[in-house]
Every structure is written in structure tokens, then in C-alpha cells.
N, C-alpha and C positions, 0 to 999 in steps of 0.2 A: 426406329422401330421401338415403340414405346411400352411394350408389355413383356415382362419377364416370363410370363406363362408360355410364351412361344419361342423361348430361347434355346432349348434343346439339350443341354448337358445332362446326361442321365444321373439321377439321384441328387442333382443340384437344383434345377428348376422344375424337373418333372421326372416321373418314373419312366423307364424305357418303354417303347412301343413293343409289345410282345409279338412273336411270330404269329401271323394271321390276323393281327389287330390293325387298327388304323387310328390316325389322329389328324384332325383338320386344323391347320394353322390359320389364324386370323390376326392380322396386324395392320397397322397404319404406317405408311411410309411418310416421314416428315423431314424435309430439308435435305434429302439425299438425292443425288442424280449421278448416274454412271453405272459402275459395275460392282456388284457384290456376288456372293455365291452361297449356295446351300450345301449342307453335307450332314451325314450321319454323325452322331456324337456318342457312340457307344463302342467301347473297345477300339479296335482298328477297322471298324466298318467304313470309316472315313477314307480308307485307302481306295475304295471302289465306289462308294455311294456318295456322289456329289454332282453338282452342275452349276451353271451360271444363273445369276439372278440380275436381270438388266432393268434399270430404271431410266426410262427415256424422258425427255423434256415433256412438260404438259402440252396439251393441244394449244396451238397458237404461240408457243414459246420455241426458242431455237437453242442450239448449242452455242457456247461462248467461243466457238472456233468455226472455221468453214465447215459446212455440212459435208460429211464424208459421202463418197460415192458408194462405198460398200462398208459393211460392218462385219467383222469376223471374230467370234469368241475363240480364244486360245487358252485351253486348260492344260496346265502342266501337272503331271502326276508321277507317281511311283508305282512300279509293278514288281511283284514277287512271283517267282515260278513256284508258288505254293499258296495255300490259303492264308491270307494275312492274319486271320484270327488265330490260326495255329502258330504262326510266327510269334504273335504277341503272347499267347498262352505259354509257349516254350520259354520265352524270356521271363515271364512271371514265375514259372515253375523253378527255373534255375537261378534267377537273380542276375544273370549275365546280360550283356548287351544283346538286343535283338539282331537277328541276321539282317544285313543290309539288303536293300532292294536289288533286283537283278537288272532293272532297266528303269529309265525315266520315260515318260510318254508325253506326246503332244496330241491332244484330243484322242486319247487312249491308244495311240499308235507309237511304238518306239522309233520307227522311221526306216526307210529303205537303206540299203548298202551296209549299214552298221549292224543291222539285225535282219537276218535272212527271213525270219518268220513274218516280217512285216513288209516285205518287198513289194507286194501287190496292193497294199492298202495304206500307203503313206499319205498323211494328211496334206492336202493341197490348199494353199492360201491364195485365192485369185486376186489379181491386180491387172491393171492395164496402164500403158504409158499415158502420163498426164493426169492420172487419178490421184486424189487424196483419200486414203482409206483409214478406217478406224479399227485398230486391234484392241479387243478387250481381253487383256492378259490376266490370268488367274493362276497363282501358285497353289495348286491343290495337293502338292506333295505332302506326304504324311509328316516327314521329319526334316527335310533338307532344304535350306536356302539354295536358290538356283540363279545362275547367270543366264541371260536370254539375249540372243543377238540374231540379226538378219544380215546375211552377207551383202556387203557393198552398199547398204542402205543406212541412213540415219533415222532415228526414232525421236519423235517429239512427244514428251509426256505432258498430258493436259488434265489428268485426273488420277486420283488414287483413293481406294476404299470409299467410292461413291461420293467423293468431294472433288470439285474442280480445283486445279492448281494453276499457279503461274506457269505458262508453257516454258519448257526448256528442252534443248536438243541433246541427245546422247547417242553413242554408238552401241551401248550395252545397258540392259536393265539388270538389277539384282533384286530379287524378291524373296522374302521369307515366307514360310508356309502360312497361308491364310490371307496374304496380301493380294490386292488387285490393282491394276493400273490400266488407264485408258491412254492409248498411244496412237498418234497419227503417223502414217508412213506414206511417203510420196513415191509415185511411180515415175521416177526420174532417171532410171538407169536403162541401158540398152535392153530391149525386150529379150528376155531369156528366162532361165530358171535359176533360182538362188536358194540355198539352204537356209532354213530357219532352224536354229540350234539352241539347245539348253544343256547345261551340265552344272555340277555341284560347285557351290562356294563352301569350302570346308575350313572353318576357323579353329576347330579343336585339334590340338596336336596329338599325334600318335593314336588317333581314334580311327577305326575302320569306317569307310564310307563307300558308296557306290560311285565309281569314277567313270561311268559310261556317259555317252553323249546321245541325246535324243534329237531327231531331226524331223522337220516337215519341209515342204517345198513352196516357196513363193514363186508363182507361175504367172508370167505375163501372157495374157490371152492373145496378144497380137504377135507373139513369137511365131515365126513362119513354120516351125517344126512342131508346134504345140500338139497338134492332133496326131501326126503320123510318127514322128521320130523322137518323141520325148524320152522313151525308154532307153534310147541309145545315147542320150546326152547326160553327162554327169553335171549336176548343178554345182555352182560355186559354193565352197565351204567357208564360213566366217572363221576368223581367228578369235577364239574365246580367251578370256583372261585366265591366268593361272588359278588353280583351285583355291589357293590361299591369298589371293590378291586383295588384302584388306584396304590398301590405299585406294584402289579403284572403287571399292564399296563405299568408303568414307566420302570420296568426292561425289559419288552419286547421291547418297542420302542427304548430303548437305545442300543439294540443289533444290529441294522441295520447299515451296512457300505457298501459303494460301493465296487465292486469286486477288484478294484485296485486304485491307485492314480488318481485323476481326476483334471481337470482344473476348479477350482472354481473362479468366478470373484472376483478380489481383489481390484482393483482401482475402487471404487464405484462412479457412477455418480449421482444416485438418492438414497437417504437414507430415507425411508418412515417408518411411525409408525402408525399402524392401531389398534385401540381398537375394540373388537367385543363382542357382547352380545345381550341381549334383551332390549326392552324398553316398556313403557306404555304411551298411550295417548288416549284421547277421543275428537275428534274435536268438537267445539262448536255447529256445525249444526247437530250433530248425536243424534238421539234419544237414550235413555238409553238402549233400547233393543239391540242396536248395540254396546254397551259397557259393555259386561258381563264378562270382565276379572277382575283382582284384583282391588278393590276399585273403581269399576265403570269405568274401562279403557279398552282399547284394547291392546292386545299384538302386538308388532311389532319387527322386527329385527333392529339392530343398528350397524353401523360401523363409528367410529369417530363422534358419536352422530348425524349421518344422517341415514335416512331410505330410501332405494332405491325404487323409484316408476317407474314401467315399462311404456314406451311409448306405446300408443295404436293405433297409426296411421301408423307408419313404423318402421323398425328396426333401431337401432342406427348405425350399420355398413352401412346400406343402406343410412341413412342420411349423414353419414360421407363421404362415397364414392361419392355420388351424389351432395354434397355440398348444401343440402336442407337448406334454411335460417332458423335459429333457431335450426333446427335439432331435436327438442324435448328434448335436453339435454344441460347442461352447462359444462364447463371444470374447475370448481372451487372447485372440491372435495379436502378437505384439506389433505396435506401429513403428517399431525400429528394431534393429538387431539386438537380442538380449545381451550380446557381448560385442563391443567394438573391436575390430582387428584390422590388420593391413589386408584389405579385401582382395587386392590383385597381386599381393606378394606371396611369400612362402607362408602358407596357412598351417597352423598347428593341426596335427592329426586328431586332436580332441574335438575339433569342429567338423570332422568328416561324418559324424553320425547324427543326423537330424532326428528329432523326436517325432514319432508318428502321432497324428491326432486329427480330429475333424473340428477345426477352429475357424472362427470368422471374426471379422472386425466390423463393428457397428458404426455407421455414419448417419448423422442427422439428415433427414430429407432436406434438400436444397443447399446443403453445405458445399462450400467451394474447396476442392481437394487438390493438393499437390502430392505426387508420389515420385520420389527418387528411386529408380530401379538400378541396382548396382550388380554388375557381373562379379563373380568371385573366381579365385584360383582353386577352389575346393574340387579335388579330383582333376579337373582340367578346365581352364577358361574357354568360353566359346560364345559366339553370337547367339543370343536368345531372342526368338520372336515371341513377344508378350502380347497377349490379347485380353481385353477386358470385356467380357460378354455384356451385350446390351448397351454399350457406350462407344461413342467416338470421344477422342481427347486430343488436345493440342500437345504436340511435342515441342517443348520450348528450348531444349538443348540436348545435344548428344556429344559425348566426348570420351576421352580415354583416362585411365587411372582411377584413383579413388575420388569420390565426390568431395570437392572442396568448396564450401559455401562462398568464400571470398572470390575464388577464381571463377567458379562456374556460374554463380548468379550474375556476374557481370556480363556473361555471354547470353543470358536469357533473351530469346526473341519473343517479345510481348506485342509485336506489331502485326506480323503476318506469318506466324508459325503454321506448319501443315496440320490439318485435321485428319487424323487417321483412326483406325480401329485396331491396328496391330503395329507395334514398334519393334524393330530389331535392335535390341540392346547390344552395343558393340562388344566384341571380344576384348577383355581387359578394360572394359569401359562402363559407361553409365548412360542413362537417358532420364530426363525429367519430363513428366506429363502433368497436365492440369485438366480438370473437368468439373462440372457441377453435378452433384448426386441428386438428379431430378427424376429417378425412377425408383419406385418403391419395390421392395422384395429382396431377392438374393442375386448378386452378380458374381460371376466366377472369373477370377484372374488366373490365367494359366499361360504356360509356355508351350507353344506348339512343337518345340524341339525336344522337350524332355517330359511331357505330361504322360 
């Protein structure tokens, strides 16, 4: 999708669509096939305003795998027993962590048995014996990476973020917020009913999270009781990984490869290093009731020890395109941490307070870019799903510890790395991505977990 004007983040690429207003998106899809999604990008509206965006093969072309008998979108979400905008506003007012969600959902339903309110409207995923079906799985959860599993069935991953991959088989998916996957499932089990289930992958220690499980039902249409007796039959429940099973997550993400040899940028023009994490501060003019986070502080997001502040008068792309004096932003965001430190070790408290600012980093059009994205132990280490708006990128390595040029560059996959639009930077770890800056305008790099 080649235009920044239709990218969505409020006050970055465009001003928000006002209540009662409208906006028509026009864009060209190039080089992408599979599953994407659309969502609101203003405050926490994304908690409820989202949907699937499916890109099918062109007429006369086919899938690079057996044509599925059925195709079912699966949208994983989070649900609050409250207005999510109010939840976000309360967190902004107090500076504390937002209240965790009350349930996860599959196609907007929490699922029968575990949530009484949903017992009559559980999502049904149809299948029949001998079929090969395609599940288009989307993690539309606001903040939480999720495990996803179907009882007694294997899943074959064939695509991710609208790019086909080398197929690989797994019993469980792990998806960060914003990620999508195309998954084949075989109807090769005794005709019955099986739970489809999802629950949290929680890498941050001592942090509150929603530990509920959402379910749907994979239902074989040839099951003899499907019509009359299904309510009396309890589906088979899958065994999900432990909430903090990072080893399982690592094995899963290391399975991704592009379908064939790809042209990864090699002669790098811009080599950047971004640390990501949380921060704590309490401005001197804030009353203590606005600083109810740890030790009388406010939580904030941090990248290279800066915390991004949105413009409130006009969008950054508008300011850039129209040459508005000042523009509401500066171009002095550092391409590396202002201070080097033991990123995943015991971090000095002096680094817990990022500097607020509306800063950008300028790239020449057509430049070949490498970014090392480094998790930190500031406040708490955790898996960070990082998304670069308007771009796909190659993930050439993921690993643990501090980035070590000698150790980690030797592991670079420059042959068939996966092409993604969201990368889950491992807890206590790092990811390295490469792309060509071939879209003019303003691109927003953000973490879906702490933005």
C-alpha cells in the first residue's frame, strides 16, 4: 500500500475523522496476498473498531498451496466490561497501568462454558472430514500477544502479514497484536466438536494481565449429533502453553521463512539502533493524583530514551507536505541510544525517565535501512510487537541478550528471511529488520504493546 495519506494514525499521517464525518480511503495493493486487517487508530477505538482485509489471488492465478474448501476469518480481540475509551482516559489521568481486559474474544464472542453471557452465541468454525480449510487468523487484541490452538489438530502456516511463507506445521500459534497468519487445517480427526482456544502469552514479570481463555468450536458437519445433540456434547479442550512459555514462542517464530530466495538490502545506507521499553516520570507541575504509577510516577513508552508526544494542531505528514513553519516536530531523533548501557541487565534508575518530545528521524528516499530493535530492562523487560506503518520489512535475525555485532551478524538470514509488517521483539532480546525507504512522507514506528 503505497500512500502515506491513507495510513491512519491520528496526527501522524492525518487528522482524526471527526464524529459525523467521513473519509474515503484510496490505495493500491502491490505485491501482497493473504490476510491483513483494518482498524481505528485513535485512542483505544481499536479495541472495537476493526475487521479483516483479505487479498485474494488475481483472476487466473491460484494459491501456492492446495485450494481450500472453506475459508474462515478468525479475529482475536480483547473485551472490557466498560467503555475502552474510559479505561484509556483513566490510565492517562492517573499515569498508572490501564485496567486489564475482562475477556478475550474470537469473532467478538468470548465463548461458551467459560463465559455464561456467550453460551448461545459461540463462534462456530465449520469443517468436514477430508477437507482442507484455510483459517485467516488476526490478532486484533489491543495489547496482548496470544497463543492460539485447535484441540487435536495440527496447523500448517502458509502466510503471515499478507506474504506467503515456506509452509511449516505446528500445534500452536503465537501472535502479537497486529499480526496476521494464513493457516491450513485438515479435517482428519473423528467427526466431532473441538474447542478453538486462545489465551495470553505474558512475558513481563510481575505485571497484571488478563489470564482468561476464549473459545470457539470447530464443528464437523458430518458429526451424527451436529443438529440435535450438540448442546449436550462438550467439545474437546486443547492444552495451551503456559502463559510465560518463551521457549515455545522462540521455536515458533524461528520457523518463519520466505517462500523463496528474496532480495534483502545488503549495502546499507542507514544503520539505526533503537532501544524500546517503558519509562517512569512525574512532571514537577503534576499533582500526585496524576502520578499513581510505581514510586509516585507515571508510566510512559520509551524509544532511545525519548517518549513520543503527538501534535494536536495538525498531522505531521500535513506539516511536512505543506511546509508549515516549525511543523510541530523536530528532526533530531537519535539514530542510536544517547547513552550505551547494559540494555538487558540492571539498568540505572537515571535512565527510567525518557524525555518527552515530538521527534522524527529523516531518511533519504530510496535509502536502504537496517534497524536493530533492542528490548530493555527499564521498568520490566517484555516482548514488544513493533510495527512500522506503511512498510513491510525483512526480519533477518531475532535473539536474546544485548545486540552483539560479531555474534548476531553471523546469524543474519540474507537468503529467505520472513517479510512481515510487525515483529515481536523477544523479551530480554532483539530483532534486526531491513527495508528500503521507498515511500515519501511520514512513517510511524510504534509498539502495539505500549503505545
